[in-house]
C-alpha positions as CSV (number, residue, x, y, z in Angstrom):
1,M,20.2,10.7,0.1
2,S,18.4,13.8,-1.1
3,R,14.9,14.6,0.2
4,A,14.1,16.5,-3.0
5,A,11.2,14.9,-4.9
6,S,11.4,14.3,-8.6
7,P,9.8,17.2,-10.5
8,K,7.7,14.5,-12.4
9,A,6.5,12.7,-9.2
10,K,2.8,12.9,-8.6
11,C,0.8,12.1,-5.5
12,P,-1.0,8.7,-6.0
13,I,-4.2,10.1,-4.4
14,C,-4.8,13.5,-6.1
15,R,-2.0,13.7,-8.8
16,K,-0.6,17.0,-7.4
17,P,3.2,17.4,-7.2
18,V,4.9,15.4,-4.4
19,V,6.0,17.4,-1.3
20,P,9.3,16.0,0.2
21,D,7.9,16.0,3.8
22,Y,5.0,13.8,2.8
23,R,6.6,11.7,0.1
24,P,5.1,9.9,-1.9
25,F,2.1,12.2,-1.2
26,C,1.5,15.9,-1.5
27,S,0.0,16.5,1.9
28,K,-0.9,14.9,5.2
29,R,-4.5,14.7,4.0
30,C,-3.5,12.5,1.1
31,A,-1.3,10.3,3.3
32,D,-4.2,9.9,5.7
33,V,-6.6,9.0,2.8
34,D,-4.1,6.3,1.8
35,L,-3.8,4.9,5.3
36,Q,-7.6,4.9,5.7
37,R,-7.9,2.8,2.5
38,W,-5.5,0.3,4.0
39,F,-7.5,0.1,7.2
40,T,-10.8,-0.4,5.5
41,G,-9.5,-3.1,3.2
42,A,-9.8,-1.1,0.0
43,Y,-6.2,-2.2,-0.8
44,A,-5.4,-5.9,-0.5
45,A,-2.5,-8.0,-1.5
46,P,-3.5,-10.9,-3.7
47,A,-3.2,-14.3,-2.2
48,V,-3.4,-17.9,-3.4
49,E,-5.3,-20.3,-1.2
50,V,-3.4,-23.6,-0.8
51,E,-5.4,-26.7,-0.1
52,E,-4.1,-28.8,2.7
53,V,-3.4,-32.3,1.5
54,S,-3.5,-35.1,4.0
55,D,-0.8,-37.8,3.6
56,G,-2.8,-40.4,5.6
57,D,-0.6,-40.3,8.7
58,D,-3.2,-38.2,10.6
59,E,-5.8,-41.0,10.9
60,V,-6.9,-41.9,14.4
């Protein structure tokens, strides 16, 4: 697999060209910014809350 980045690939943080060593980012700084966003909850995967339905067997 080639480590060369696509000439059209852009860093998702600052939109500069991607550097292969930091792919998909352009620098360690942008990679750290992205990681910090995950740690602080700025990024979140959507979830669907499921209500627990009792079938009546749990009665005491």
